[in-house]
Structure formats: C-alpha cells, structure tokens
Z-matrix of the N, CA and C atoms (Angstrom, degrees):
N
C 1 1.450
C 2 1.519 1 108.39
N 3 1.361 2 115.12 1 131.36
C 4 1.482 3 122.31 2 -178.36
C 5 1.492 4 107.71 3 -124.58
N 6 1.333 5 117.26 4 120.99
C 7 1.453 6 123.81 5 179.26
C 8 1.535 7 111.49 6 52.80
N 9 1.323 8 115.69 7 44.95
C 10 1.479 9 120.86 8 178.00
C 11 1.522 10 112.44 9 80.71
N 12 1.288 11 119.61 10 8.84
C 13 1.483 12 122.65 11 -174.94
C 14 1.513 13 109.22 12 -91.43
N 15 1.307 14 117.25 13 126.85
C 16 1.447 15 126.06 14 171.05
C 17 1.518 16 107.48 15 -66.16
N 18 1.322 17 120.18 16 138.41
C 19 1.452 18 121.58 17 -175.35
C 20 1.552 19 113.02 18 -62.62
N 21 1.324 20 119.76 19 -24.29
C 22 1.463 21 120.36 20 178.82
C 23 1.537 22 111.79 21 -109.75
N 24 1.332 23 117.62 22 19.81
C 25 1.452 24 122.23 23 179.67
C 26 1.535 25 109.89 24 -85.36
N 27 1.349 26 114.82 25 149.59
C 28 1.484 27 118.61 26 168.80
C 29 1.524 28 105.40 27 -89.37
N 30 1.284 29 115.70 28 141.25
C 31 1.464 30 120.94 29 178.95
C 32 1.530 31 110.15 30 -125.43
N 33 1.331 32 116.90 31 130.83
C 34 1.430 33 121.67 32 175.98
C 35 1.543 34 109.22 33 -123.96
N 36 1.334 35 112.82 34 154.15
C 37 1.451 36 120.62 35 175.75
C 38 1.536 37 104.04 36 -113.09
N 39 1.311 38 117.26 37 112.33
C 40 1.473 39 123.48 38 -175.36
C 41 1.517 40 109.41 39 -101.92
N 42 1.361 41 114.56 40 142.45
C 43 1.439 42 120.44 41 -176.66
C 44 1.542 43 107.85 42 -132.93
N 45 1.331 44 115.21 43 128.85
C 46 1.454 45 121.24 44 170.23
C 47 1.549 46 104.83 45 -103.26
N 48 1.342 47 118.54 46 97.86
C 49 1.435 48 120.00 47 -173.24
C 50 1.519 49 113.56 48 -74.28
N 51 1.334 50 114.95 49 143.67
C 52 1.467 51 119.95 50 175.63
C 53 1.521 52 111.70 51 -145.54
N 54 1.286 53 118.99 52 167.60
C 55 1.453 54 122.32 53 -177.89
C 56 1.552 55 111.69 54 -69.38
N 57 1.344 56 115.72 55 -41.43
C 58 1.481 57 119.55 56 -174.68
C 59 1.536 58 111.22 57 -108.49
N 60 1.349 59 115.93 58 -31.04
C 61 1.464 60 119.92 59 -178.46
C 62 1.520 61 109.31 60 -143.80
N 63 1.341 62 114.66 61 156.01
C 64 1.445 63 120.93 62 179.02
C 65 1.491 64 109.57 63 -131.49
N 66 1.311 65 117.78 64 145.00
C 67 1.432 66 123.84 65 170.42
C 68 1.517 67 107.97 66 -89.67
N 69 1.294 68 117.48 67 133.63
C 70 1.518 69 121.07 68 175.41
C 71 1.530 70 107.05 69 -129.27
N 72 1.318 71 113.32 70 147.00
C 73 1.467 72 119.53 71 176.88
C 74 1.513 73 108.63 72 -152.66
N 75 1.330 74 114.54 73 141.41
C 76 1.454 75 121.08 74 171.15
C 77 1.497 76 106.54 75 -108.83
N 78 1.332 77 115.67 76 121.85
C 79 1.479 78 119.85 77 -171.94
C 80 1.519 79 106.22 78 -131.11
N 81 1.363 80 114.40 79 136.53
C 82 1.455 81 120.61 80 178.89
C 83 1.528 82 108.48 81 -115.40
N 84 1.341 83 113.98 82 154.69
C 85 1.435 84 120.74 83 177.05
C 86 1.524 85 109.13 84 -140.85
N 87 1.297 86 115.64 85 117.26
C 88 1.460 87 122.74 86 168.03
C 89 1.512 88 105.64 87 -122.69
N 90 1.291 89 118.93 88 -97.21
C 91 1.468 90 123.37 89 173.67
C 92 1.538 91 110.29 90 -76.86
N 93 1.316 92 114.14 91 -36.44
C 94 1.475 93 120.28 92 -179.47
C 95 1.506 94 109.10 93 -137.63
N 96 1.311 95 116.95 94 174.93
C 97 1.452 96 121.88 95 -179.72
C 98 1.538 97 107.49 96 -96.64
N 99 1.328 98 113.94 97 130.21
C 100 1.499 99 119.56 98 177.17
C 101 1.517 100 109.49 99 -128.42
N 102 1.315 101 112.59 100 135.41
C 103 1.495 102 118.87 101 176.08
C 104 1.514 103 107.09 102 -89.83
N 105 1.320 104 116.61 103 116.71
C 106 1.474 105 122.62 104 -177.45
C 107 1.542 106 110.82 105 -88.73
N 108 1.345 107 113.86 106 -29.28
C 109 1.499 108 119.37 107 -176.65
C 110 1.501 109 107.26 108 -162.49
N 111 1.331 110 116.85 109 140.48
C 112 1.480 111 120.54 110 171.12
C 113 1.517 112 107.67 111 -151.45
N 114 1.306 113 113.73 112 146.44
C 115 1.486 114 119.85 113 -177.55
C 116 1.546 115 110.90 114 -164.34
N 117 1.283 116 116.50 115 159.37
C 118 1.463 117 122.99 116 169.14
C 119 1.496 118 105.63 117 -109.62
N 120 1.352 119 115.34 118 125.08
C 121 1.453 120 120.82 119 -175.61
C 122 1.512 121 110.31 120 -125.98
N 123 1.297 122 114.71 121 155.93
C 124 1.484 123 122.32 122 175.82
C 125 1.532 124 107.09 123 -67.16
N 126 1.329 125 115.67 124 134.56
C 127 1.481 126 121.02 125 -179.66
C 128 1.520 127 112.27 126 -54.46
N 129 1.340 128 116.68 127 -36.42
C 130 1.478 129 120.61 128 -179.88
C 131 1.510 130 111.04 129 -62.48
N 132 1.323 131 119.01 130 -31.47
C 133 1.465 132 121.55 131 -176.63
C 134 1.524 133 112.44 132 -90.68
N 135 1.321 134 116.62 133 -0.31
C 136 1.482 135 120.58 134 -175.70
C 137 1.521 136 113.98 135 -56.54
N 138 1.315 137 122.08 136 -42.53
C 139 1.466 138 120.13 137 177.30
C 140 1.502 139 113.79 138 -55.55
N 141 1.314 140 118.10 139 -45.66
C 142 1.463 141 121.78 140 -179.69
C 143 1.543 142 110.83 141 -67.69
N 144 1.328 143 116.24 142 -40.30
C 145 1.479 144 120.42 143 -179.55
C 146 1.533 145 110.47 144 -64.97
N 147 1.330 146 115.82 145 -44.22
C 148 1.499 147 118.15 146 -179.53
C 149 1.500 148 110.96 147 -64.52
N 150 1.310 149 116.77 148 -42.24
C 151 1.486 150 119.94 149 177.53
C 152 1.523 151 111.45 150 -59.90
N 153 1.316 152 115.06 151 -45.28
C 154 1.518 153 117.98 152 179.64
C 155 1.515 154 110.85 153 -64.65
N 156 1.344 155 118.61 154 -45.95
C 157 1.455 156 121.08 155 -179.24
C 158 1.520 157 111.71 156 -64.56
N 159 1.336 158 116.58 157 -37.18
C 160 1.478 159 119.74 158 179.46
C 161 1.540 160 109.93 159 -65.26
N 162 1.298 161 116.58 160 -40.28
C 163 1.504 162 120.05 161 178.96
C 164 1.508 163 112.27 162 -71.17
N 165 1.347 164 118.63 163 -35.82
C 166 1.434 165 121.07 164 -177.24
C 167 1.529 166 112.78 165 -76.75
N 168 1.333 167 117.12 166 -38.54
C 169 1.477 168 120.34 167 -171.23
C 170 1.528 169 115.09 168 -112.11
N 171 1.326 170 119.02 169 -10.72
C 172 1.459 171 123.07 170 179.67
C 173 1.534 172 112.08 171 49.26
N 174 1.310 173 118.73 172 58.86
C 175 1.483 174 119.31 173 -177.91
C 176 1.548 175 110.73 174 -66.48
N 177 1.316 176 114.34 175 151.85
C 178 1.502 177 121.27 176 176.14
C 179 1.503 178 110.56 177 -76.01
N 180 1.329 179 116.69 178 -36.43
C 181 1.448 180 123.21 179 -171.23
C 182 1.512 181 109.72 180 -147.34
N 183 1.358 182 115.67 181 150.25
C 184 1.445 183 121.58 182 171.96
C 185 1.555 184 106.10 183 -103.07
N 186 1.347 185 115.32 184 125.89
C 187 1.429 186 122.21 185 -179.76
C 188 1.523 187 108.18 186 -103.19
N 189 1.313 188 116.58 187 132.28
C 190 1.436 189 120.28 188 -174.33
C 191 1.501 190 111.34 189 -131.23
N 192 1.326 191 117.13 190 132.02
C 193 1.442 192 121.32 191 176.13
C 194 1.529 193 109.71 192 -70.26
N 195 1.341 194 117.39 193 148.37
C 196 1.472 195 120.40 194 -174.25
C 197 1.498 196 114.05 195 -90.65
N 198 1.342 197 117.79 196 28.86
C 199 1.447 198 120.86 197 -179.99
C 200 1.512 199 114.56 198 -67.62
N 201 1.322 200 118.14 199 -174.55
C 202 1.442 201 123.28 200 -170.00
C 203 1.541 202 112.74 201 -67.76
N 204 1.350 203 119.62 202 -26.29
C 205 1.440 204 119.84 203 179.68
C 206 1.534 205 112.84 204 -102.53
N 207 1.314 206 115.98 205 23.13
C 208 1.440 207 117.99 206 -175.23
C 209 1.515 208 114.12 207 -73.80
N 210 1.364 209 119.04 208 -28.46
C 211 1.474 210 120.80 209 -176.04
C 212 1.525 211 112.78 210 -61.25
N 213 1.351 212 120.68 211 -50.74
C 214 1.476 213 118.40 212 179.67
C 215 1.517 214 112.64 213 -66.38
N 216 1.344 215 117.96 214 -34.33
C 217 1.464 216 120.57 215 176.74
C 218 1.520 217 110.85 216 -68.90
N 219 1.324 218 117.68 217 -36.44
C 220 1.468 219 120.81 218 176.29
C 221 1.520 220 111.06 219 -61.75
N 222 1.329 221 116.62 220 -43.05
C 223 1.476 222 122.47 221 176.58
C 224 1.529 223 110.74 222 -59.53
N 225 1.317 224 116.36 223 -46.14
C 226 1.443 225 122.47 224 178.32
C 227 1.532 226 111.25 225 -61.75
N 228 1.304 227 117.32 226 -49.10
C 229 1.483 228 123.63 227 179.95
C 230 1.511 229 110.99 228 -60.79
N 231 1.333 230 114.92 229 -41.15
C 232 1.488 231 118.42 230 179.29
C 233 1.514 232 112.63 231 -66.79
N 234 1.307 233 116.79 232 -25.52
C 235 1.475 234 119.16 233 178.46
C 236 1.541 235 112.57 234 -69.81
N 237 1.300 236 116.39 235 -12.38
C 238 1.475 237 120.45 236 175.64
C 239 1.492 238 112.91 237 -80.15
N 240 1.355 239 116.92 238 -7.23
C 241 1.417 240 121.93 239 176.50
C 242 1.508 241 116.10 240 82.17
N 243 1.328 242 116.98 241 14.51
C 244 1.439 243 123.30 242 177.39
C 245 1.513 244 111.14 243 -107.23
N 246 1.287 245 115.82 244 159.19
C 247 1.470 246 122.30 245 176.74
C 248 1.522 247 109.11 246 -67.47
N 249 1.290 248 116.62 247 136.02
C 250 1.450 249 121.81 248 177.93
C 251 1.526 250 108.88 249 -115.45
N 252 1.322 251 116.59 250 127.21
C 253 1.449 252 123.44 251 178.23
C 254 1.526 253 108.59 252 -117.19
N 255 1.317 254 116.60 253 133.54
C 256 1.484 255 121.67 254 179.55
C 257 1.514 256 107.44 255 -98.43
N 258 1.331 257 114.88 256 134.97
C 259 1.477 258 122.62 257 -177.75
C 260 1.508 259 109.01 258 -122.51
N 261 1.323 260 115.84 259 144.13
C 262 1.475 261 121.96 260 -178.68
C 263 1.571 262 108.27 261 -65.81
N 264 1.332 263 113.45 262 129.89
C 265 1.506 264 120.02 263 -179.70
C 266 1.508 265 113.77 264 -92.80
N 267 1.300 266 118.20 265 2.31
C 268 1.456 267 122.07 266 -174.91
C 269 1.507 268 112.18 267 -53.38
N 270 1.287 269 118.15 268 122.84
C 271 1.464 270 127.39 269 175.68
C 272 1.506 271 113.92 270 73.24
N 273 1.314 272 119.51 271 4.80
C 274 1.477 273 119.78 272 -177.15
C 275 1.516 274 112.32 273 -66.66
N 276 1.339 275 118.29 274 -33.80
C 277 1.458 276 118.64 275 179.73
C 278 1.519 277 111.50 276 -65.18
N 279 1.328 278 116.87 277 -38.46
C 280 1.461 279 122.82 278 179.02
C 281 1.547 280 107.61 279 -65.60
N 282 1.327 281 117.39 280 -47.17
C 283 1.449 282 119.94 281 -178.88
C 284 1.513 283 111.07 282 -65.49
N 285 1.312 284 116.92 283 -38.70
C 286 1.460 285 120.73 284 179.66
C 287 1.519 286 111.44 285 -63.49
N 288 1.328 287 116.02 286 -42.64
C 289 1.460 288 119.48 287 178.14
C 290 1.526 289 110.41 288 -61.55
N 291 1.290 290 116.65 289 -41.15
C 292 1.462 291 121.55 290 178.77
C 293 1.532 292 110.54 291 -62.71
N 294 1.318 293 115.73 292 -46.12
C 295 1.499 294 120.61 293 -179.57
C 296 1.534 295 109.39 294 -65.42
N 297 1.310 296 118.47 295 -38.76
C 298 1.449 297 122.63 296 178.39
C 299 1.560 298 109.07 297 -54.97
N 300 1.315 299 115.57 298 -49.38
C 301 1.472 300 118.99 299 -177.11
C 302 1.535 301 111.81 300 -71.78
N 303 1.349 302 118.70 301 -25.31
C 304 1.461 303 121.72 302 174.48
C 305 1.578 304 108.60 303 -65.50
N 306 1.314 305 113.39 304 -41.40
C 307 1.478 306 118.17 305 -175.92
C 308 1.565 307 111.85 306 -88.56
N 309 1.313 308 118.88 307 -17.20
C 310 1.460 309 123.55 308 -178.44
C 311 1.524 310 108.66 309 -132.38
N 312 1.272 311 116.74 310 66.39
C 313 1.477 312 120.97 311 -176.93
C 314 1.514 313 109.64 312 -62.82
N 315 1.361 314 116.09 313 138.34
C 316 1.435 315 120.49 314 179.28
C 317 1.525 316 111.46 315 -58.99
N 318 1.331 317 114.64 316 147.84
C 319 1.456 318 119.62 317 -177.40
C 320 1.523 319 109.20 318 -120.02
N 321 1.306 320 118.55 319 164.55
C 322 1.406 321 122.71 320 178.70
C 323 1.516 322 114.35 321 61.00
N 324 1.331 323 115.63 322 -141.26
C 325 1.443 324 119.97 323 179.60
C 326 1.533 325 114.33 324 -64.03
N 327 1.349 326 115.90 325 -25.14
C 328 1.471 327 119.88 326 -179.24
C 329 1.530 328 112.94 327 -63.29
N 330 1.350 329 115.87 328 -25.18
C 331 1.481 330 118.43 329 179.72
C 332 1.530 331 112.24 330 -70.61
N 333 1.339 332 116.81 331 -11.21
C 334 1.459 333 121.01 332 178.18
C 335 1.528 334 110.10 333 -85.43
N 336 1.318 335 118.12 334 -18.26
C 337 1.457 336 123.34 335 -178.51
C 338 1.522 337 107.23 336 -86.69
N 339 1.345 338 118.23 337 131.53
C 340 1.468 339 117.84 338 177.02
C 341 1.550 340 113.79 339 -59.49
N 342 1.300 341 113.94 340 139.28
C 343 1.471 342 119.83 341 -177.11
C 344 1.536 343 111.79 342 -53.25
N 345 1.331 344 116.33 343 -35.03
C 346 1.437 345 120.36 344 -178.73
C 347 1.526 346 113.03 345 -62.07
N 348 1.312 347 117.49 346 -19.07
C 349 1.470 348 121.18 347 177.47
C 350 1.505 349 113.24 348 -97.74
N 351 1.318 350 117.34 349 1.24
C 352 1.494 351 121.58 350 -178.35
C 353 1.490 352 111.00 351 -106.80
N 354 1.327 353 114.40 352 156.41
C 355 1.459 354 120.78 353 172.56
C 356 1.536 355 107.44 354 -119.98
N 357 1.323 356 117.33 355 148.03
C 358 1.469 357 118.51 356 178.12
C 359 1.501 358 111.73 357 -61.32
N 360 1.339 359 116.00 358 146.62
C 361 1.482 360 120.20 359 -177.31
C 362 1.504 361 111.73 360 -76.67
N 363 1.310 362 118.72 361 -13.22
C 364 1.480 363 125.57 362 176.83
C 365 1.504 364 109.29 363 -133.46
N 366 1.334 365 118.66 364 156.73
C 367 1.490 366 120.08 365 175.08
C 368 1.496 367 109.19 366 -59.48
N 369 1.357 368 116.59 367 146.46
C 370 1.451 369 118.65 368 -178.09
C 371 1.557 370 110.05 369 -118.73
N 372 1.329 371 117.12 370 29.53
C 373 1.453 372 122.60 371 176.76
C 374 1.545 373 112.43 372 -59.74
N 375 1.341 374 116.00 373 -30.64
C 376 1.468 375 119.99 374 177.82
C 377 1.539 376 110.12 375 -65.50
N 378 1.307 377 117.87 376 -35.80
C 379 1.471 378 121.81 377 176.80
C 380 1.546 379 108.99 378 -65.82
N 381 1.301 380 116.02 379 -37.56
C 382 1.487 381 120.25 380 175.31
C 383 1.532 382 109.72 381 -58.60
N 384 1.332 383 115.97 382 -45.64
C 385 1.464 384 119.89 383 -178.07
C 386 1.503 385 110.77 384 -62.13
N 387 1.366 386 117.71 385 -38.60
C 388 1.466 387 119.75 386 176.68
C 389 1.536 388 110.21 387 -64.29
N 390 1.308 389 117.80 388 -41.43
C 391 1.457 390 119.85 389 -179.13
C 392 1.508 391 110.36 390 -66.69
N 393 1.347 392 118.23 391 -34.89
C 394 1.461 393 120.52 392 175.16
C 395 1.527 394 110.88 393 -60.39
N 396 1.321 395 116.34 394 -44.43
C 397 1.488 396 121.45 395 178.18
C 398 1.486 397 110.51 396 -61.44
N 399 1.334 398 117.16 397 -44.60
C 400 1.494 399 121.66 398 179.44
C 401 1.534 400 110.72 399 -59.95
N 402 1.336 401 117.58 400 -41.71
C 403 1.443 402 122.06 401 178.00
C 404 1.513 403 110.61 402 -63.71
N 405 1.325 404 115.35 403 -43.02
C 406 1.471 405 118.99 404 177.38
C 407 1.528 406 112.01 405 -57.02
N 408 1.318 407 115.48 406 -49.30
C 409 1.477 408 120.10 407 -179.62
C 410 1.544 409 109.85 408 -63.01
N 411 1.299 410 118.17 409 -40.67
C 412 1.464 411 119.47 410 -179.02
C 413 1.533 412 111.76 411 -70.19
N 414 1.326 413 116.86 412 -37.62
C 415 1.486 414 119.79 413 177.88
C 416 1.525 415 113.58 414 -69.66
N 417 1.343 416 115.27 415 -25.41
C 418 1.452 417 117.88 416 -175.33
C 419 1.516 418 112.45 417 -106.30
N 420 1.349 419 115.97 418 10.71
C 421 1.495 420 120.65 419 175.86
C 422 1.507 421 112.47 420 43.20
N 423 1.332 422 116.31 421 47.77
C 424 1.474 423 119.87 422 179.98
C 425 1.518 424 107.29 423 -87.26
N 426 1.326 425 117.33 424 108.83
C 427 1.451 426 122.63 425 179.15
C 428 1.529 427 109.79 426 -104.38
C-alpha cells in the first residue's frame, strides 16, 4: 500500500479545470471509493501540482471535466504521459455544493438559515473533482 492505496485498487487523478483555480483529487477504487487527496489549487501552479501528485500516487488515468478551460488542461495532463479521459461536468457544481454542506454543516446561528441561501466558506472545486472521479468509475463499471 502506497499513500493509502490498496495494491489492487485503480487510482485516478481528477481535475475540475478553471481559469483561476482548479479542483484536484486523487481517488482510488477497489471495493469502495476512497479519496486519497483533494485540494483547490491556483491554475498557474497546476503543472507542478500534477507532476507531484502523479509521482506520489501513480494514477492510472487523469480524469478531466469537460468545462470551458478543459483543452489547455488536457494538453498539460497529456504531457505527463498518462491516458486522459474527459467526463461530463453537468450539475457537478450543484452536487459539490451539497456535499460540501453535508461534510461541513453550518454551526451556530448559521444552522438556522436554509442551506439554499448559504454559500460555502471556501471554494468547493475539489469536491467537483471527486464527483468527476466517481462518475468515471460508475461509467466504466470498474469493480
């Protein structure tokens, strides 16, 4: 096991590309899906981040959301010599926001305000990257 990776698990590096920031996540799937790493990074630092994550986790595939800035990120990801798969980003921001609040429930007086009126206190692009990886695993029936 390396960095929490089961020896027979599939590992992907998922990216939610953006103009200013990107969500990245390293996700493994053996019997279940495990998030090994997730972060929101500045788009300018993405080349160094991807190189570091690729060397630390040895992903099988890079998963990329099909948003408007996906082409330059796809070119960058392809330069790492790994297979790049593009996944539909439809509704991922809504799902990520929902997951953010499941994991970071409002506290104090904020818990009285309906979630639909609140915004996350931090960007949740990393949650989008995790959802992209989950979609990839579901679409490819990787058991």
